[in-house]
C-alpha positions in Angstrom: -21.4 -12.5 63.4 -19.9 -10.9 60.2 -22.0 -10.4 57.2 -19.9 -10.9 53.9 -21.3 -10.1 50.5 -19.3 -11.4 47.6 -19.6 -9.7 44.3 -18.5 -11.8 41.2 -18.0 -8.8 38.8 -19.1 -10.4 35.5 -21.5 -9.6 32.8 -24.4 -11.4 34.2 -26.2 -11.5 30.8 -23.3 -13.3 29.1 -23.7 -17.1 28.9 -20.0 -17.8 29.0 -19.3 -15.7 32.2 -22.4 -17.3 33.9 -21.9 -20.8 32.8 -20.1 -22.0 35.9 -19.8 -20.8 39.6 -16.7 -18.7 40.8 -14.8 -21.4 42.7 -12.2 -18.9 43.7 -14.9 -17.4 45.9 -15.7 -21.0 47.0 -12.0 -21.6 48.1 -12.0 -18.3 50.1 -15.4 -19.0 52.0 -14.0 -22.4 52.8 -10.7 -20.9 54.2 -12.8 -18.7 56.5 -15.1 -21.3 57.7 -12.4 -23.8 58.6 -10.4 -21.1 60.5 -13.3 -19.2 62.2 -15.8 -21.8 62.2 -19.2 -22.1 60.4 -21.1 -19.7 62.5 -18.6 -16.6 62.3 -20.1 -15.3 59.0 -23.0 -15.1 56.9 -22.1 -15.1 53.3 -23.9 -14.2 50.1 -22.7 -14.1 46.5 -24.1 -11.9 43.8 -23.4 -11.4 40.1 -25.7 -8.3 39.5 -28.3 -6.0 41.0 -25.7 -4.7 43.6 -27.7 -2.0 45.0 -30.6 -4.4 45.8 -28.2 -7.0 47.3 -26.8 -4.2 49.6 -30.3 -2.9 50.7 -31.4 -6.6 51.3 -28.3 -8.0 53.1 -26.7 -5.0 54.7 -23.1 -6.4 54.8 -20.2 -5.5 57.1 -17.7 -6.4 54.3 -17.7 -6.7 50.7 -15.3 -8.7 48.4 -15.3 -8.3 44.7 -13.5 -10.7 42.3 -12.7 -9.3 38.8 -10.8 -10.2 35.7 -9.3 -7.4 33.6 -12.1 -7.1 31.0 -14.6 -6.5 33.9 -12.4 -4.3 36.1 -14.3 -1.3 35.2 -17.5 -3.0 36.5 -15.6 -3.8 39.6 -14.6 -0.1 40.0 -18.3 1.0 39.6 -19.6 -1.7 42.1 -16.7 -0.4 44.8 -17.9 3.1 44.4 -21.6 2.2 45.2 -20.3 0.1 48.2 -18.0 2.8 49.5 -20.8 5.5 49.3 -22.4 3.4 52.1 -19.3 3.3 54.2 -18.7 -0.3 53.7 -15.0 -1.6 53.4 -14.3 -3.2 50.0 -11.8 -6.0 49.4 -10.8 -6.8 45.9 -8.9 -9.8 44.4 -8.4 -11.7 41.3 -6.0 -11.8 38.4 -6.4 -8.2 37.4 -5.4 -6.5 40.7 -2.7 -9.2 41.0 -1.0 -8.0 37.9 -1.9 -4.3 38.1 -2.1 -3.5 41.8 -1.6 0.2 41.3 -5.1 0.2 39.6 -6.7 0.0 43.1 -9.4 2.5 43.1 -10.0 5.1 45.9 -13.2 3.3 46.9 -11.3 -0.1 47.2 -9.9 -0.6 50.7 -7.5 -3.5 50.1 -6.4 -5.4 47.0 -5.2 -9.1 47.4 -2.3 -10.0 45.2 -2.0 -13.5 44.3 -3.5 -16.5 46.0 -6.0 -15.2 48.7 -6.7 -18.1 50.9 -4.2 -17.2 53.7 -4.5 -13.5 53.1 -8.3 -13.4 53.6 -7.8 -15.0 56.9 -5.4 -12.4 58.1 -7.6 -9.6 56.9 -10.6 -10.8 58.6 -8.7 -11.3 61.8 -8.1 -7.6 61.8 -11.6 -6.8 61.0 -13.1 -9.1 63.6 -11.1 -7.3 66.3 -11.6 -3.6 65.3 -14.5 -3.7 62.7 -12.3 -2.0 60.1 -9.1 -2.4 58.3 -6.6 -0.1 59.9 -3.6 1.0 57.7 -1.2 0.4 60.5 -2.3 -3.1 61.0 -2.4 -3.8 57.2 1.3 -3.2 56.9 1.9 -6.7 58.7 -0.1 -8.7 56.0 1.9 -10.2 53.0 0.5 -9.9 49.4 -1.8 -6.9 49.6 -2.1 -3.3 48.4 -3.9 -0.6 50.4 -4.2 3.1 51.0 -2.1 4.8 53.4 -3.6 7.5 55.8 -2.4 10.1 53.3 -4.2 8.4 50.4 -1.0 6.9 48.8 -0.8 3.3 47.9 1.3 0.9 49.9 2.1 -2.7 48.7 3.5 -5.2 51.2 5.9 -8.0 50.6 4.8 -10.8 48.3 3.0 -13.8 49.9 4.7 -16.9 49.0 2.5 -19.5 47.3 1.1 -22.6 49.1 3.2 -25.4 47.8 1.2 -28.1 49.4 -2.3 -27.6 47.7 -3.8 -30.3 49.9 -3.5 -28.0 52.8 -6.3 -25.8 51.2 -9.8 -26.3 52.3 -12.2 -28.0 49.7 -14.0 -25.1 48.0 -17.5 -24.4 49.4 -20.0 -24.7 46.8 -23.1 -24.2 49.1 -23.5 -20.5 48.0 -23.9 -21.5 44.2 -26.5 -23.2 42.2 -24.9 -25.9 40.4 -26.0 -28.3 37.6 -25.1 -32.0 37.1 -22.2 -30.7 35.0 -19.7 -29.0 37.3 -16.0 -28.5 37.5 -13.1 -28.6 39.7 -9.3 -27.7 39.9 -6.6 -30.3 40.4 -3.5 -28.0 40.0 -2.5 -24.5 39.7 0.0 -23.3 37.0 1.2 -24.4 33.7 4.8 -25.5 32.7 4.5 -23.6 29.4 4.5 -19.8 28.6 2.3 -18.9 25.8 2.8 -15.3 24.8 -0.9 -14.4 25.4 -1.7 -16.5 28.5 -2.2 -14.7 31.9 -3.0 -17.9 33.8 0.5 -19.2 33.9 2.0 -16.0 35.0 -0.8 -15.6 37.6 0.0 -18.9 39.3 3.7 -18.6 38.5 4.9 -22.0 39.6 3.1 -25.6 38.8 1.6 -27.2 41.7 -0.6 -30.2 42.2 -3.4 -31.5 44.5 -2.4 -35.1 45.4 -4.3 -37.7 43.3 -6.0 -38.9 46.7 -7.4 -35.3 47.2 -8.5 -35.2 43.6 -10.3 -38.4 43.8 -11.9 -37.6 47.2 -13.3 -34.3 45.6 -14.6 -36.2 42.6 -16.3 -38.7 44.9 -17.9 -35.9 46.9 -19.3 -34.3 43.7 -20.7 -37.5 42.4 -22.1 -38.9 45.7 -23.3 -35.6 47.3 -23.9 -33.1 44.6 -25.2 -35.7 41.8 -22.6 -34.6 39.4 -22.7 -36.8 36.1 -20.2 -34.6 34.1 -17.0 -33.1 35.6 -14.6 -30.8 33.8 -11.0 -30.4 35.1 -10.3 -26.8 34.6 -6.5 -27.1 35.0 -4.5 -25.4 32.3 -2.8 -28.8 31.7 -4.5 -31.9 33.4 -1.6 -34.2 32.6 1.3 -32.0 33.4 2.3 -34.6 36.2 2.1 -37.8 34.3 2.6 -40.1 37.2 -0.1 -38.4 39.1 -2.4 -38.6 36.3 -2.2 -42.4 36.1 -2.4 -42.5 39.8 -5.9 -40.7 39.5 -7.1 -43.2 37.0 -6.0 -46.1 39.2 -7.8 -44.6 42.5 -11.0 -43.8 40.5 -11.1 -47.4 39.3 -10.4 -48.8 42.8 -13.1 -46.6 44.2 -15.6 -47.7 41.5 -16.2 -44.2 40.4 -15.5 -44.9 36.7 -18.7 -45.2 34.9 -20.8 -43.0 37.3 -19.4 -39.8 35.8 -18.0 -38.5 32.6 -14.9 -36.1 32.4 -13.4 -33.5 30.2 -10.1 -31.8 30.5 -7.6 -29.5 28.7 -4.4 -30.8 27.1 -1.5 -29.4 24.9 -1.1 -31.2 21.6 2.6 -32.4 22.4 1.2 -34.1 25.5 -1.4 -36.2 23.6 0.5 -39.6 23.4 -0.8 -43.2 23.0 -0.4 -44.0 26.8 -2.0 -40.7 28.0 -5.1 -41.1 25.5 -5.4 -44.8 26.8 -5.5 -43.3 30.5 -8.1 -40.8 29.6 -10.3 -43.4 27.9 -10.0 -45.7 31.0 -11.1 -42.9 33.4 -14.0 -41.8 31.2 -12.9 -38.7 29.6 -15.0 -38.2 26.6 -14.2 -34.6 25.6 -10.7 -32.8 25.4 -10.1 -29.0 24.9 -6.8 -27.8 23.3 -5.5 -24.5 22.3 -4.2 -25.3 19.0 -4.1 -21.5 18.2 -2.9 -21.5 14.6 -2.6 -23.6 11.3 0.5 -21.8 10.4 3.8 -22.8 11.8 5.3 -19.4 12.0 2.4 -17.9 13.7 2.0 -21.0 15.9 5.6 -20.6 17.2 5.1 -16.9 17.9 2.0 -17.6 20.0 3.1 -20.7 21.9 7.0 -20.8 21.5 9.3 -23.4 20.2 8.5 -27.2 20.7 4.9 -27.3 19.2 4.1 -28.0 15.6 1.1 -27.9 13.4 1.7 -31.6 12.5 1.7 -32.4 16.3 -1.7 -30.5 16.5 -3.1 -32.7 13.6 -1.8 -35.8 15.3 -3.2 -35.0 18.6 -6.8 -34.4 17.1 -6.6 -37.7 14.9 -5.3 -39.8 18.1 -8.1 -38.3 20.5 -10.9 -38.9 17.8 -9.6 -42.5 16.7 -10.1 -43.3 20.4 -13.7 -42.1 20.6 -12.7 -38.9 22.5 -14.0 -35.6 21.0 -11.3 -33.3 20.3 -12.1 -29.5 20.7 -9.9 -26.7 20.0 -9.6 -22.8 20.3 -7.6 -20.7 17.7 -6.3 -17.2 17.8 -6.0 -14.8 15.0 -4.5 -11.2 14.6 -0.7 -11.7 15.7 1.0 -8.5 14.9 2.6 -9.4 11.7 0.3 -12.3 10.8 -0.7 -12.0 7.2 -4.3 -12.7 5.8 -2.7 -15.9 4.0 -1.5 -17.1 7.3 -5.0 -16.6 8.8 -6.5 -18.4 6.1 -4.0 -21.3 6.8 -5.7 -21.6 10.1 -9.1 -21.8 8.7 -7.9 -24.4 6.2 -6.4 -26.5 9.0 -9.8 -26.3 10.8 -11.6 -27.5 7.9 -9.3 -30.4 7.3 -8.4 -31.7 10.8 -11.7 -33.3 11.9 -12.4 -31.4 15.1 -15.4 -31.8 17.4 -16.2 -28.2 18.4 -14.0 -25.2 17.9 -13.7 -21.5 18.9 -11.8 -18.6 17.4 -10.5 -15.3 19.2 -8.9 -12.4 18.1 -5.4 -11.9 19.9 -6.1 -9.7 23.1 -3.4 -8.3 25.3 -4.1 -9.3 29.0 -2.1 -7.8 31.8 1.0 -9.9 33.0 1.8 -11.3 29.4 4.3 -10.4 26.7 1.4 -9.4 24.6 0.3 -6.8 27.1 3.8 -5.3 27.3 4.0 -5.1 23.5 0.6 -3.4 23.4 1.6 -1.0 26.1 5.0 -0.2 24.2 2.7 0.8 21.2 0.3 2.9 23.4 -2.6 0.7 22.7 -3.2 0.1 26.5 -2.4 1.6 29.8 -2.7 1.2 33.4 -4.3 4.5 34.1 -7.6 5.7 34.9 -8.4 6.4 31.2 -8.1 2.8 30.3 -11.5 1.1 29.0 -11.0 -2.2 30.5 -13.9 -3.6 28.6 -11.9 -3.3 25.4 -10.2 -6.4 26.6 -13.3 -8.5 26.2 -12.2 -12.0 24.9 -15.5 -12.3 23.1 -14.5 -10.1 20.3 -18.0 -10.0 18.7 -19.5 -8.2 21.5 -17.8 -4.8 20.6 -15.2 -5.3 17.8 -15.3 -1.4 17.2 -13.4 -0.9 20.4 -11.4 -4.1 20.8 -7.7 -3.7 20.8 -6.3 -4.7 17.5 -2.5 -5.7 17.6 -2.1 -6.4 13.8 0.4 -4.2 12.2 -0.4 -5.4 8.6 -4.2 -5.6 8.6 -6.7 -3.1 9.5 -9.5 -3.4 12.0 -12.0 -3.8 9.2 -9.9 -6.5 7.6 -9.7 -8.4 11.0 -13.4 -8.1 11.6 -14.0 -9.5 8.1 -11.7 -12.5 8.5 -13.1 -13.1 12.1 -16.5 -13.3 10.6 -15.5 -16.0 8.1 -14.3 -18.0 11.0 -17.6 -17.4 13.1 -19.9 -18.3 10.1 -17.9 -21.6 9.4 -17.9 -22.1 13.3 -21.6 -21.7 13.5 -22.0 -24.3 10.6 -19.5 -26.7 11.9 -20.6 -26.6 15.5 -24.3 -27.1 14.7 -23.3 -30.2 12.8 -21.2 -31.4 15.5 -23.0 -30.6 18.6 -25.5 -33.5 18.3 -22.6 -36.0 18.8 -21.0 -34.0 21.6 -20.8 -35.5 25.1 -22.2 -32.2 26.6 -25.4 -32.4 24.4 -27.4 -32.3 27.5 -26.3 -28.9 28.5 -27.5 -27.7 25.0 -30.9 -26.3 26.0 -29.6 -24.4 28.9 -26.7 -23.0 26.8 -29.1 -22.0 23.9 -31.6 -20.3 26.1 -28.8 -18.0 27.8 -27.4 -17.4 24.4 -30.7 -16.4 22.8 -31.4 -14.1 25.9 -27.9 -12.5 25.5 -28.3 -11.9 21.7 -31.7 -10.3 22.4 -30.2 -8.0 25.1 -27.5 -6.8 22.7 -29.9 -6.2 19.7 -31.8 -3.9 22.3 -28.7 -1.7 23.2 
């Protein structure tokens, strides 16, 4: 029996980062159980207190999952594990885009989707209790250290085109509330300049409507879910499949037992789509509206989306009793203060539910990253402070990457503060009507604890 410790490299005191379990790990665990059987492994997942977990669990293998803003944390964890002579596997969006950042303490990096890769890796480990470089060469989609210490990258692993072939993610290792989430697809047909997700998945692929409804039924009947969020980049990307999901939910008498939320793009919000959302019990929709200025909106999201479409999408959802929530991005390279103010005016005029605002951040794999790298603002070297990519700008505005070429850091901080103050007022007024109101006490407690911790730093 192999003892496998999964480390979710996140800020465990952050409310946003701990809000939901890491289903990426759930998919990997499910793949291993299906291939090797339920008794081949003992699994444990931790978000913090790594040394204590290592002392208590004594794992044979450690897997680390990390996004870019937490990659420095992942490197530190790998060092702790490596010092104990335990092999370290690392996966996630960061190592997939920047595999050359694999640290000396990390044994293998998994590039891209890992469900098949992890099986092949653990076949090797099961046989020889280590990851021999000569045997790793035959596994697609990884990067590893050769005997001389150099990095070797194998051929890319083709994506799994039939997502129904994947095992249903194992949730037994996580503590879940009645509000949970699932994925019904991978990828997005659009390519926003700042979005890493669409580049990570590369192609758009879908679980079948039957698979989606089966997973929903499982969450409702076996896990007691009363609210399910679809975490797809664009839930209605396949319109025919969307309406089939609605029909199957009706036929299975699921509608009315659970509420849903999902993410859409404004130009996909049409009368028939909204009617379908209402039928299935979607009560909240999130959209990346990004900007209230057309020139900036086009720079961020590309052609084919307009401020007026954003406005119409919000109105159509709200008029049908579905709360329209949105996120916005400020700080594009040549965005002026007047154009940023256009976004604040748009927010105040459009009648949103909840909203959030972010400062443009360069994530690896995106055109914005390439721009920042060309200007010497970021690098993939050992001197890069990955925490400067924290999407929550207010955590450390003094070291966040500022891409603006027309506004200073202090001016961006000032303008961001205006949005945050209005956001606090607006969201406090709107939260009492929000479908996720039941989550408020839990969110509020975690946020308060997070604020107290930051004050003490």
